[in-house]
C-alpha positions as CSV (number, residue, x, y, z in Angstrom):
1,M,96.8,97.3,96.5
2,P,100.1,97.2,98.4
3,N,100.4,96.4,102.1
4,R,101.6,100.0,102.6
5,V,101.6,103.1,100.4
6,I,104.7,105.3,100.5
7,D,104.5,108.9,99.3
8,A,108.2,109.2,98.3
9,H,108.2,113.0,97.7
10,Q,106.7,115.6,100.0
11,H,107.8,118.8,101.6
12,F,107.4,120.9,104.7
13,W,108.5,124.5,105.3
14,N,108.5,127.2,107.9
15,L,108.9,130.7,106.4
16,A,110.2,132.0,109.8
17,T,113.3,129.7,109.6
18,G,114.6,130.4,106.1
19,T,114.2,131.8,102.6
20,Y,112.8,130.1,99.5
21,P,113.9,132.0,96.4
22,W,112.0,129.6,94.1
23,M,108.7,130.7,95.7
24,A,108.9,134.2,94.0
25,G,106.1,135.4,91.7
26,D,102.3,135.7,91.9
27,E,101.8,132.1,90.6
28,L,103.5,130.6,93.7
29,K,101.9,133.0,96.2
30,P,99.5,130.3,97.6
31,L,102.6,128.4,98.7
32,R,104.0,131.3,100.8
33,R,102.7,130.0,104.1
34,D,103.8,127.3,106.5
35,Y,103.1,123.7,105.8
36,G,103.8,121.0,108.4
37,P,102.9,117.5,109.6
38,A,99.6,118.4,111.2
39,E,98.2,119.5,107.8
40,L,99.5,116.5,105.8
41,M,98.5,113.7,108.2
42,P,94.7,113.8,107.7
43,L,95.3,114.0,103.9
44,M,97.4,110.9,104.0
45,A,94.8,109.1,106.1
46,A,92.0,110.0,103.7
47,S,94.1,108.8,100.7
48,G,95.4,105.6,102.3
49,V,99.0,106.7,102.5
50,D,101.0,105.3,105.3
51,A,104.5,106.8,105.1
52,T,106.4,109.5,103.3
53,I,109.9,110.7,102.3
54,L,110.5,114.3,103.3
55,V,112.5,116.1,100.7
56,Q,114.7,119.2,101.0
57,C,113.4,122.6,99.8
58,R,116.3,124.9,100.2
59,H,120.1,124.9,100.2
60,D,120.5,125.0,104.0
61,L,122.0,122.4,106.3
62,E,119.9,123.7,109.1
63,E,116.8,122.6,107.1
64,T,118.2,119.1,106.9
65,R,118.7,119.1,110.7
66,D,115.1,120.3,111.2
67,F,113.8,117.6,108.9
68,L,115.6,114.9,110.8
69,S,114.1,116.2,114.0
70,I,110.6,116.0,112.4
71,A,111.4,112.4,111.3
72,D,112.4,111.6,114.9
73,K,109.0,112.9,116.2
74,Y,106.7,111.6,113.5
75,S,107.0,107.9,112.6
76,F,105.2,108.3,109.3
77,V,108.4,110.0,107.9
78,A,110.2,106.9,106.8
79,G,113.1,108.9,105.3
80,V,114.6,112.3,104.7
81,V,116.3,113.5,101.5
82,G,118.3,116.4,102.8
83,W,120.9,118.9,101.6
84,V,124.6,119.3,102.2
85,D,127.1,121.4,100.3
86,L,128.4,118.8,97.8
87,Q,131.4,121.0,97.1
88,A,132.4,121.3,100.7
89,E,135.8,119.8,101.7
90,D,134.2,118.4,104.9
91,I,131.1,116.9,103.3
92,A,131.9,113.4,104.8
93,E,132.1,114.9,108.3
94,Q,128.8,116.8,107.7
95,L,127.0,113.6,106.7
96,T,128.3,111.8,109.7
97,A,127.2,114.6,112.0
98,C,123.7,114.5,110.5
99,R,123.5,110.8,111.1
100,L,124.3,111.2,114.8
101,L,121.4,113.7,115.3
102,P,118.0,112.6,116.7
103,G,116.3,111.2,113.6
104,G,119.6,110.8,111.8
105,Q,119.0,107.2,111.0
106,R,116.2,108.4,108.7
107,L,118.6,110.3,106.4
108,V,118.3,108.3,103.2
109,G,119.4,110.7,100.5
110,I,120.8,114.0,99.4
111,R,119.4,116.5,96.8
112,H,120.6,119.7,95.2
113,N,118.3,122.0,93.2
114,V,120.4,121.5,90.1
115,H,117.9,123.0,87.7
116,D,118.2,126.3,89.4
117,E,122.0,126.5,88.8
118,P,123.0,128.9,86.0
119,D,125.5,126.3,84.8
120,A,123.8,123.5,82.9
121,D,127.0,121.4,83.4
122,W,127.0,121.9,87.2
123,L,126.8,118.1,87.7
124,R,130.0,117.7,85.7
125,R,132.1,119.7,88.1
126,P,134.9,117.7,89.7
127,A,134.1,119.1,93.2
128,V,130.5,118.0,92.7
129,H,131.6,114.5,91.8
130,R,133.7,114.3,94.9
131,G,130.7,115.3,97.0
132,I,128.4,112.8,95.3
133,A,131.1,110.1,95.9
134,A,130.9,110.9,99.6
135,V,127.1,110.6,99.5
136,F,127.4,107.1,98.1
137,E,130.2,106.2,100.5
138,A,127.8,107.2,103.3
139,G,125.3,104.7,101.9
140,L,122.8,107.3,100.7
141,A,120.9,107.9,97.5
142,F,121.2,111.0,95.3
143,D,118.1,112.7,94.0
144,L,118.4,114.3,90.6
145,L,116.3,117.5,90.4
146,V,116.8,118.4,86.7
147,R,115.0,119.5,83.6
148,T,115.7,118.7,79.9
149,R,118.6,121.2,79.9
150,E,120.5,119.3,82.7
151,L,119.7,115.8,81.5
152,P,122.9,115.3,79.5
153,A,125.1,116.1,82.5
154,A,122.9,113.8,84.6
155,I,123.3,111.0,82.1
156,D,127.1,111.4,82.3
157,L,126.9,111.5,86.1
158,V,125.0,108.2,86.5
159,G,127.4,106.6,84.1
160,H,130.3,107.8,86.2
161,F,128.8,106.2,89.3
162,P,127.4,102.9,88.2
163,N,127.2,101.6,91.7
164,G,125.4,104.6,93.1
165,R,121.7,104.9,93.7
166,F,120.0,107.8,91.8
167,V,116.4,108.9,92.0
168,L,115.1,111.1,89.2
169,D,112.6,113.6,90.6
170,H,109.4,114.6,88.7
171,M,110.3,112.7,85.5
172,A,112.8,115.5,84.9
173,K,109.8,117.9,84.6
174,P,108.5,117.3,81.1
175,P,107.1,120.5,79.6
176,I,103.5,119.2,79.5
177,A,101.8,122.6,79.3
178,S,103.7,123.6,76.1
179,G,103.4,120.3,74.4
180,F,105.3,117.1,74.0
181,S,109.1,117.5,73.8
182,T,111.1,115.1,71.8
183,S,114.3,116.3,73.3
184,W,113.0,115.7,76.8
185,H,111.8,112.2,75.7
186,A,115.1,111.2,74.1
187,A,117.2,112.3,77.1
188,F,114.7,110.8,79.6
189,K,114.9,107.4,77.7
190,E,118.7,107.5,77.6
191,L,118.9,108.1,81.3
192,S,116.5,105.2,82.0
193,E,118.9,102.9,80.3
194,H,121.1,103.1,83.4
195,G,119.8,100.5,85.8
196,N,121.0,102.4,88.9
197,V,118.3,105.1,88.4
198,W,114.8,105.1,89.7
199,C,112.1,107.5,88.5
200,K,109.5,109.4,90.6
201,V,106.2,109.8,88.9
202,S,105.6,113.1,90.7
203,G,105.2,116.8,90.1
204,L,103.3,116.3,86.8
205,V,100.2,118.2,87.8
206,T,102.2,121.5,88.1
207,E,103.9,120.9,84.8
208,A,100.5,120.9,83.1
209,N,98.1,123.8,82.8
210,C,97.1,124.3,86.4
211,H,93.4,123.4,87.0
212,R,92.9,122.6,83.3
213,A,94.4,119.1,82.9
214,A,92.3,116.0,83.3
215,P,93.6,112.7,84.6
216,V,93.7,111.2,81.1
217,D,96.1,114.0,80.0
218,F,98.8,112.4,82.1
219,D,98.4,108.9,80.7
220,P,101.0,109.4,77.9
221,Y,103.7,110.4,80.5
222,I,102.8,107.6,82.8
223,K,103.1,105.2,79.9
224,I,106.5,106.6,79.0
225,A,107.7,106.3,82.6
226,L,106.6,102.7,82.7
227,E,108.0,101.8,79.3
228,C,111.4,103.4,80.0
229,F,112.0,102.5,83.6
230,G,109.9,99.4,83.9
231,P,107.7,98.4,86.8
232,D,110.7,97.9,89.2
233,R,112.0,101.5,89.0
234,V,109.0,103.8,89.1
235,I,108.0,105.4,92.4
236,F,105.0,107.3,93.6
237,G,105.5,110.9,94.9
238,S,102.9,113.6,95.6
239,D,105.1,116.6,95.6
240,W,102.8,118.0,98.3
241,P,102.3,120.9,99.0
242,V,103.6,122.3,95.6
243,S,101.1,120.0,93.9
244,T,98.2,122.0,95.6
245,L,98.8,124.7,93.0
246,A,97.0,122.3,90.5
247,A,95.3,119.5,92.4
248,S,94.4,118.1,95.8
249,Y,96.3,115.4,97.5
250,A,93.6,112.9,96.7
251,E,93.5,113.9,93.1
252,V,97.3,113.4,92.8
253,K,97.0,110.0,94.3
254,A,94.2,109.1,91.9
255,I,96.3,110.2,88.9
256,A,99.2,108.1,90.1
257,S,96.9,105.1,90.6
258,R,96.4,105.1,86.8
259,L,99.9,103.7,86.5
260,S,99.4,101.0,89.2
261,S,96.4,99.6,87.2
262,T,98.5,98.8,84.2
263,G,99.4,95.2,85.2
264,P,99.5,92.6,88.0
265,G,101.8,93.5,90.9
266,V,102.6,97.0,89.6
267,A,100.8,98.7,92.4
268,D,102.9,96.9,95.1
269,R,106.1,98.0,93.5
270,F,105.0,101.5,92.5
271,F,103.5,102.5,95.8
272,E,105.9,100.7,98.2
273,R,108.6,98.3,97.1
274,N,110.5,100.5,94.7
275,A,110.8,103.3,97.2
276,I,112.1,100.9,99.8
277,D,114.7,99.6,97.3
278,A,115.8,102.9,96.0
279,Y,116.3,104.5,99.5
280,Q,117.0,101.3,101.4
281,L,114.2,102.3,103.8
282,S,113.7,100.7,107.2
283,M,109.9,100.5,107.6
284,D,109.8,99.8,111.3
285,G,107.2,101.9,113.0
286,T,104.9,102.2,110.0
287,K,101.8,100.2,109.2
């Protein structure tokens, strides 16, 4: 096992501080409560996880500021993937201001909930390209939150910025519950051919039939991730607490560990090294 284990994708939220439109519906009702560090820390300890990357949940700059404050208080948060308005004229100034806040040195990436945009070509907009250019100029990574519909635009985007660091969240959410998708697989494979993209093996349990899938059911997708991106560009992420809709924190870690057992040295890269490389993490203060 690696010297440290990094969970490169987890969330916190406080319902009193903002709204979360994506939480609508009875299926997501269990998530409509507060989740914070005090609840996650014992789960990490029990599963041998040493550090995390805290990822944005809503399109709100105030959330990014709150997450940086949490990172300043809790050393296990090795990085924050926040949100800024990519189409704002002053995006560079906003990023600089975030960096100057307490915890600002932990800002390692930016994300936008692209798959919630009505426009499948949102990532092709010139204003979005200008914003993403500013993200890279600030030395940050960009997380791609897309599904099959948005993958063609994502492929064009990473080709447009060959020197930028991209991280694909949740394997682009393959539709596991409805059966294997050849269109997802083809686009996923094409995206992987760009060497500036890393892939988080995360969020799979909630793409399957909740509470019905067995660990072995995820093996074909784990195999695809490893075949397409290779051992140097796959990253572990829990997607906690969204993942609790389908599995416990320990169960998610156990499913992910199936990838790390596929060859010598894979665990070290999957659970630690690749996240450090993708987000250029400084691991001072962790184990």
